[in-house]
Phi, psi and omega in degrees: 000138176299134178285126182252149173298155190299331188278343179289122182077005182290151170258117183254118184268115183278124176253124173261095196301330179305329190242010186271298178203132182258100183281329182259007172058043175256004177096359181230133177297161188208173182295324177299325176294324176296312179304318181299329186261012180299326175299322177294315181301317180297323184294338182289333183090018179276166186258337185205161169245141168252121183255121177296166192305138177230016183279164180302133189196147171284357173064032174291328174238034172055047172102344177275009172239094191269131176256345172205119187282345185246014178235146176274135175292134184304334179293337177261349179128219180211184186292332174298320178296317179298319179296322177296321178296316180297320178294321179291324178294319178295321178300323181265004181057047176243129175286153181240119174248130181243155179287145168229126179253096192263332189287335183211165176235180168283154174287358174265001178292144181300328178300313182289320178306319177287318184296325187282348186295318183194182183264008186236004182282171184297333181254017187304325185255016182279345176239168183272101179252147178205148179285154175289158170291171184303330179271009177086357181282166182299162186298330180202191187264014185298145181242151175277142178294340177268009174106130176088188186295144180269010179239139179236133181284137176240106185296331183295324179261348186057044179215166172266148168243152184273137171217110179287346181238234179290158175298338179273011178235073181295142182278136175286153178262095184286352172289346176272121184301325180294331174295310181301318181296317179293320179297314181294328176293324176293321177296317183294331176308318181279331172300318180292340178272357170102008180297155182264359178164183183224138165265120186261107184292134174044044192293338178280003180265003188295317182255150175240165178290122183298331181279353179056042181291147176295143171284138179287157178287153178248137180294147181310321182290348181257009187273047178255099188272176176242104181094003176213156184273158186289345177273357176282128177309332180304329180286353183276357183234156161273123187268070183279335192242340182268358176202175171055048178275154182304328181298339182293335180298317178297324178292324174301321180289329175294319176301313181297320180302318177295314182298327184290349176281348184239115185295142169068024176260163187222150171244139178230110182268135173271125186241129171219097181224181180294332172227079188298322180297318178293322180293322173303316180295316183295320186280350178244012187280141166084011182052031178222007177241225178288153177287317183215162173215155171218163184221187181267016187293330176253014176255030185256171175292339182274109176243029182286153177304320181295318181291319179301313178299312180304316183293311182295317178297322180296321178290318180299326179290330184270331180295134174267294179222014180282170181240126181275163169224134186244145175218143175244005176197153171195192186283000184251352186227161177306141179303143187296328180298330177269327185286319181252341187268176177231153186305315187285345183232023191301316185293313179297320181294319179299317176301314182295316181300316180300314180292320182297314178307315181280005178253353176283158178289130178127188173266176190226136166251122183242120186276139181311133183099339177293328178291348176255355184068031182296141177265167175298128181278144177272114184252126177293150183304321184289347178262356182297141174244334185286119179300329179297314180290321180298320180294320190254008177300142001262355184291334175225120188268007176082199190253004181296330184295339177259005187245005183293158185301148175291133177274110184270316187221125182295333183264357184262161174303133178053035179057025177084001182285319188199150172271356184292149173277352185228090177277152180293324168224144181290150170288131183289129176300325181292343181272349184303316181290348176261011184303153179303318183298328179283314185289330179298334182261007179245107182304331183264010185290165176297318180302309181296323177296320180297311182296315180300313184296316182294326176297315180293320180302325181300337180264003184249090185303324177300324180286333181280316193233352194283169174284176182224136177221125181275138180254317185204145171216141178209193180294335188239353181211158175226127186231126180207168176241150170239128183231139181204125175046050175084356179255139180230137174239127173268135182241125176235114181252123178265110183269004189247169178271011179234161177288139180238160170236156182211133178263119173268148187287354183244145175264001185259036181257146173222148181294141174263161180230163175101354182274347175098349179270160180302142178293134177275167174259141177228150169223148184228152166223192186291338185262322189205175175245129176260126186245132176249124187238132180289164180305133175055037175245163175237134174255137178239121181237133178266149179229000000 
């Protein structure tokens, strides 16, 4: 078998540290809590962890607004805690991927504090500044993804600055070579500390159109965004000029050039553009840009077999030699158990969704809690923390519902997350029955199904590295093959509450075992194999 890099076919477990485990009992999860839970992480069968930002930050966007790229925020611990985390990961043979937010900083970052003072300081051009129009209005019509104008007036400079996200997240000016140099030096700081890779947040937002051209309006029927709701004004425009500029390609190559100096590290880019699949292909092309990319294309309300097939095939058509990474949940979207599932079949659907994700071609990002089948938590308005949700309440309740603490023990205070009386977000009452302590003792639980499937998957080279070809998709099923080095696995996923049958074109198929799903029934003749699959089950047949 060809030796593959560790990240190809890897399952990367996303940890949102604020909500994972609180070791010092201040109500907020921390790095020491992650260290404490490495035995659990190892038991899942994942290959790596992706840890959301833990850098120094005023936390206006919960760490995605960085004020110092080389310091740990005290709420998460200190550098000794990070070093212990790295040592524990090596002990358990788990790779560590950390977030890097390159396109923007906090307005509390030293660079911005200097830049905003006047037009003649050493950092004057490190951010995107522009003069007002003659009538005092912003330079153009660009909008922030968090709602409203993407420009904020700065009286000290008598200019506007660009912020594609919160007003407290000013955009860096990547057209300035010194900015690129400084950003890459910050990335290398963590490479030297031994990290195994980076998840690159909003990486297609680094460059803006130098001419500051207006974005064109979008017709109402086209206002279906990726990562934002249709009632958000951001959905009213085609974002041709405020992100995904051609200059960004060369910067991706500079990142890769740096990464190639450090063996076995990986880059995973988050993409949100007008054609995210094409951008994924562009940013991973030629083995000289990013190693992998993922987008919001499977983080939508549509989880139908036809849509999944359409999305995966569309990317496969665009990819030249890049490697995809797929996610069906993360810290920015409603939990998949609520988004794609139904109340009466939630547990069986959660098992199927997790296995299906890990059966697609590419690597996998699995968000903490998906292994437990957690649903979206219902957060009262007075408990909301997310500025996105506070702004768009009640039509959009923000991202807090997918960020509530992990329930570790049904019998412990705050489900074992923390002993504090004041949690940053409440533990969901609805999650108590899904606690790790409960599911570990239930052979048929979502957690045990997750662990069983990932153990089995490690021995199936077609699922790890193989190509993908779709045979059938309908309202109730998705059928495809994965093939690698002469081995083929047929995958039949039943999305319905009724038993289905499927005819495979080959009679040389046999059922596989060990994946944890109910055994399907098969019958064969000279032409084909007929497979019968129970509700919300997946059948795997080898050929």
